[in-house]
C-alpha positions as CSV (number, residue, x, y, z in Angstrom):
1,X,-31.2,-11.0,37.1
2,X,-33.6,-10.7,34.4
3,X,-32.4,-10.4,30.8
4,X,-33.7,-6.7,30.3
5,X,-31.8,-5.6,33.3
6,X,-28.7,-7.3,32.3
7,X,-28.9,-5.9,28.9
8,X,-29.6,-2.5,30.6
9,X,-26.3,-2.5,32.9
10,X,-24.4,-3.7,29.7
11,X,-25.3,-0.4,27.8
12,X,-24.9,1.5,31.0
13,X,-21.4,-0.1,31.2
14,X,-21.0,0.9,27.6
15,X,-21.6,4.6,27.9
16,X,-19.2,4.7,31.3
17,X,-16.4,2.8,29.1
18,X,-17.1,5.5,26.0
19,X,-17.0,8.3,28.5
20,X,-13.7,7.5,30.2
21,X,-12.1,6.6,26.9
22,X,-13.3,10.2,25.3
23,X,-11.7,12.0,28.4
24,X,-8.7,10.2,28.4
25,X,-8.2,10.7,24.8
26,X,-8.7,14.1,25.0
27,X,-6.6,14.5,28.5
28,X,-3.6,12.9,27.1
29,X,-3.8,15.2,23.6
30,X,-4.6,11.9,21.2
31,X,-7.6,13.7,19.6
32,X,-4.5,16.1,18.2
33,X,-3.0,13.0,16.7
34,X,-6.3,11.1,15.9
35,X,-9.1,13.8,15.2
36,X,-11.5,11.4,13.5
37,X,-11.2,9.1,16.5
38,X,-11.9,12.0,18.8
39,X,-15.0,12.9,16.8
40,X,-16.3,9.0,16.8
41,X,-16.2,9.2,20.4
42,X,-17.5,12.5,20.8
43,X,-20.6,11.2,18.7
44,X,-21.1,7.6,20.5
45,X,-20.9,9.5,23.9
46,X,-23.6,12.2,22.6
47,X,-25.8,9.9,21.0
48,X,-26.0,7.0,23.4
49,X,-28.1,9.1,25.9
50,X,-30.4,10.6,23.6
51,X,-31.1,7.3,22.0
52,X,-32.1,5.7,25.4
53,X,-34.2,8.2,26.4
54,X,-36.0,8.1,23.0
55,X,-36.0,4.1,23.2
56,X,-37.3,4.2,26.9
57,X,-40.4,6.8,25.8
58,X,-41.4,4.5,23.0
59,X,-41.2,1.3,25.1
60,X,-43.2,3.2,28.2
61,X,-46.5,1.5,28.8
62,X,-48.1,4.4,30.0
63,X,-47.8,6.7,27.0
64,X,-50.3,7.5,24.6
65,X,-50.2,5.7,21.0
66,X,-49.4,9.4,19.5
67,X,-46.3,9.4,21.7
68,X,-45.3,5.9,21.0
69,X,-45.4,6.7,17.4
70,X,-43.7,9.9,17.7
71,X,-40.5,8.2,19.6
72,X,-40.5,5.5,17.3
73,X,-40.0,7.8,14.3
74,X,-37.7,10.0,16.4
75,X,-35.9,6.8,16.9
76,X,-35.3,5.8,13.6
77,X,-34.3,9.0,12.2
78,X,-31.7,9.5,15.2
79,X,-30.4,6.1,15.1
80,X,-30.0,5.6,11.1
81,X,-28.3,9.5,10.8
82,X,-25.9,8.5,13.9
83,X,-25.2,4.8,12.3
84,X,-24.4,6.4,8.8
85,X,-22.0,9.6,10.4
86,X,-20.4,6.5,12.5
87,X,-19.4,4.7,9.2
88,X,-18.1,8.2,7.8
89,X,-16.3,8.6,10.5
90,X,-14.8,5.0,10.5
91,X,-13.5,5.3,7.0
92,X,-11.3,8.7,8.1
93,X,-10.3,6.8,11.3
94,X,-9.0,4.4,8.9
95,X,-6.7,6.8,6.7
96,X,-5.2,8.0,10.2
97,X,-4.2,4.9,11.3
98,X,-2.7,4.2,8.1
99,X,-1.2,7.7,8.0
100,X,0.2,7.1,11.6
101,X,1.9,3.5,11.0
102,X,3.5,4.5,7.7
103,X,4.6,8.3,8.4
104,X,8.2,7.3,8.2
105,X,7.1,6.2,4.4
106,X,6.0,9.1,2.7
107,X,5.6,7.3,-0.4
108,X,3.9,4.5,0.2
109,X,1.4,6.2,2.5
110,X,0.6,8.9,-0.3
111,X,-0.1,5.7,-2.6
112,X,-1.9,3.9,0.3
113,X,-4.2,7.1,0.7
114,X,-5.0,7.2,-3.1
115,X,-6.3,3.7,-3.0
116,X,-8.4,4.6,0.4
117,X,-10.0,7.3,-1.6
118,X,-11.0,4.8,-4.5
119,X,-12.4,2.1,-1.9
120,X,-14.4,4.4,-0.8
121,X,-15.6,5.4,-4.0
122,X,-16.5,2.1,-5.2
123,X,-18.1,1.4,-2.4
124,X,-20.4,4.3,-2.5
125,X,-21.4,3.5,-6.0
126,X,-21.8,-0.4,-4.7
127,X,-24.0,0.6,-1.8
128,X,-26.5,3.0,-3.5
129,X,-26.7,0.9,-6.8
130,X,-27.7,-2.3,-4.7
131,X,-30.8,-0.6,-3.1
132,X,-34.0,-2.2,-4.7
133,X,-35.6,0.0,-6.8
134,X,-39.3,-0.5,-5.0
135,X,-37.4,0.5,-1.6
136,X,-36.3,4.5,-2.5
137,X,-37.0,6.6,0.1
138,X,-37.0,6.6,3.7
139,X,-37.4,2.5,3.4
140,X,-33.9,2.8,1.7
141,X,-32.4,4.5,4.7
142,X,-31.1,1.0,6.8
143,X,-30.2,-0.7,3.7
144,X,-27.8,2.7,2.7
145,X,-26.4,2.8,6.5
146,X,-25.9,-1.0,6.3
147,X,-24.1,-1.4,3.4
148,X,-21.7,1.7,4.1
149,X,-21.2,0.0,7.3
150,X,-20.0,-3.3,5.8
151,X,-17.9,-1.5,3.5
152,X,-16.3,0.4,6.4
153,X,-16.1,-3.2,8.0
154,X,-13.9,-4.7,5.4
155,X,-11.8,-1.8,5.2
156,X,-11.4,-2.3,9.0
157,X,-10.3,-6.1,8.7
158,X,-8.0,-5.2,5.8
159,X,-6.1,-2.4,7.9
160,X,-5.6,-4.8,10.9
161,X,-4.6,-7.6,9.0
162,X,-2.1,-5.2,6.7
163,X,-0.6,-3.8,9.7
164,X,-0.4,-7.3,11.6
165,X,1.8,-8.4,8.4
166,X,3.8,-5.5,7.9
167,X,4.6,-4.6,11.8
168,X,8.3,-5.7,11.6
169,X,9.0,-3.9,8.2
170,X,7.5,-0.8,9.3
171,X,9.2,-1.2,13.0
172,X,5.1,-0.6,14.5
173,X,5.1,-1.6,18.3
174,X,2.1,-3.5,19.8
175,X,1.8,-0.9,22.0
176,X,1.5,1.8,19.6
177,X,-2.0,3.7,19.6
178,X,-2.6,3.2,16.0
179,X,-2.6,-0.7,16.3
180,X,-4.6,-0.7,19.6
181,X,-7.4,1.6,17.6
182,X,-7.3,-0.8,14.4
183,X,-7.4,-3.9,17.1
184,X,-10.6,-2.6,18.7
185,X,-11.9,-1.9,15.5
186,X,-11.2,-5.0,14.1
187,X,-12.5,-6.9,16.9
188,X,-16.0,-5.2,16.0
189,X,-15.7,-5.9,12.4
190,X,-15.2,-9.3,13.1
191,X,-18.2,-9.1,16.2
192,X,-20.6,-7.6,13.0
193,X,-20.2,-10.3,10.7
194,X,-20.2,-12.9,13.2
195,X,-22.9,-12.2,15.3
196,X,-25.1,-10.4,13.0
197,X,-25.1,-13.4,10.3
198,X,-25.7,-15.9,13.2
199,X,-28.9,-13.8,14.3
200,X,-31.3,-14.7,11.3
201,X,-33.3,-11.5,11.5
202,X,-34.0,-11.9,15.5
203,X,-34.3,-8.5,16.4
204,X,-35.1,-8.8,20.1
205,X,-32.7,-7.0,22.4
206,X,-32.4,-10.0,24.7
207,X,-31.7,-12.8,22.5
208,X,-28.6,-14.6,23.5
209,X,-26.3,-13.5,20.4
210,X,-27.2,-9.8,21.5
211,X,-25.4,-10.8,24.8
212,X,-22.4,-12.0,22.8
213,X,-23.0,-8.7,20.8
214,X,-22.1,-6.4,23.6
215,X,-19.7,-8.4,25.2
216,X,-17.5,-8.0,22.2
217,X,-18.3,-4.3,22.2
218,X,-17.1,-4.0,25.7
219,X,-13.8,-5.9,24.9
220,X,-12.9,-3.6,22.3
221,X,-14.0,-0.2,24.3
222,X,-12.0,-2.0,27.4
223,X,-8.8,-2.5,24.7
224,X,-9.2,1.3,24.2
225,X,-9.3,2.3,27.5
226,X,-6.0,0.3,28.3
227,X,-4.2,1.9,25.6
228,X,-5.2,5.3,26.1
229,X,-3.9,4.5,29.9
230,X,-0.4,3.4,28.9
231,X,2.2,5.8,28.7
232,X,2.6,6.8,24.9
233,X,5.8,4.9,23.4
234,X,8.2,7.8,21.9
235,X,8.2,7.7,18.5
236,X,11.2,6.9,16.7
237,X,12.5,7.3,13.2
238,X,12.2,4.3,11.4
239,X,15.4,3.3,9.5
240,X,15.7,0.8,7.1
241,X,18.4,-0.4,4.9
242,X,19.0,0.9,1.0
243,X,18.7,-2.1,-0.2
244,X,15.6,-3.6,1.4
245,X,12.3,-4.1,0.0
246,X,10.0,-1.5,1.6
247,X,12.7,1.1,0.9
248,X,12.2,0.2,-3.0
249,X,8.5,0.0,-2.8
250,X,8.4,3.5,-1.1
251,X,10.8,4.7,-4.0
252,X,8.7,3.7,-6.4
253,X,5.6,4.7,-4.8
254,X,7.2,8.2,-4.3
255,X,8.1,8.3,-8.2
256,X,4.4,7.1,-9.3
257,X,2.5,10.3,-10.7
258,X,5.7,12.4,-11.0
259,X,7.1,13.4,-14.1
260,X,10.6,12.1,-15.0
261,X,13.8,14.0,-15.9
262,X,13.5,15.0,-19.3
263,X,16.7,15.0,-21.8
264,X,16.9,16.8,-24.4
265,X,18.2,14.9,-27.5
266,X,19.7,16.7,-30.5
267,X,20.1,15.3,-33.9
268,X,23.7,15.0,-35.2
269,X,24.7,17.1,-38.1
270,X,27.0,14.9,-39.5
271,X,27.4,10.8,-40.1
272,X,29.1,9.0,-37.3
273,X,31.7,7.6,-39.5
274,X,32.5,11.1,-41.0
275,X,33.4,12.1,-37.1
276,X,35.5,9.4,-36.7
277,X,37.5,10.2,-40.4
278,X,38.1,13.7,-39.0
279,X,39.3,12.9,-35.6
280,X,41.9,10.2,-37.3
281,X,43.3,12.7,-39.9
282,X,44.0,15.1,-36.9
283,X,46.1,12.8,-35.1
284,X,47.8,11.5,-38.3
285,X,48.6,15.8,-39.1
286,X,50.1,16.2,-35.7
287,X,52.2,13.0,-36.1
288,X,53.5,14.5,-39.6
289,X,54.3,17.7,-38.3
290,X,56.2,16.2,-35.0
291,X,58.2,14.4,-37.5
292,X,59.0,17.0,-39.6
293,X,60.1,19.4,-36.8
294,X,62.8,16.2,-36.1
295,X,64.2,15.8,-38.8
């Protein structure tokens, strides 16, 4: 089997897994719980055949030179537009997974969402400020897209590490769909960082590392298919002890940003010792009166 045929079969299998996952996602109503994940799967299913057709048109040896140029330009803009849209959707997917995992701790969830928004703002500033000045305009689109995806990949790895470290405290099961989504994206993110760094700019679609990259993507999609096929576990309310650390953190996070109870303090009209003296005087007067009445 040639390398081109093997890569074509792996790409076809990726499309079939994405389509199967999208169907199961909608069939089980998971798109209501994770709407951004549903939009990401829909974008993946729709864009894959379009990009494949454009790539086939670009590589068609019997086509004219003008056709090759038009197909290459269309593939460039469609590919990077889908790439940037995927990066934006993945950020919202991370927020959905975080909300689902901390749904029983609203204080920590709201505080974490604020951190997510600041991380997105910092990522945008760093991405656009790191683009070289001489590559402004259309040539800067790949740099911007790769910078956004790199930031989102770091966020995905941090989210997976957070869920792994706090599963016991959050009472989060390994079979929960939120953990499955984070696990799949964690595999993809690690794949991007490791394989892309080892490719050394080799853009060949049949390079050995390309097969490794595609294999990890298939494993991640297969993981999601398994999670979607399994019966969803009933979500039970999380009960934590009042003296537990996570409960105190939740209370502190809930109090952040809310004004405390205001207490009105009035100044005393007399000195403290004067008030004490009046009380003693009243007690003595009552004692004297009681003694006179007895006598």
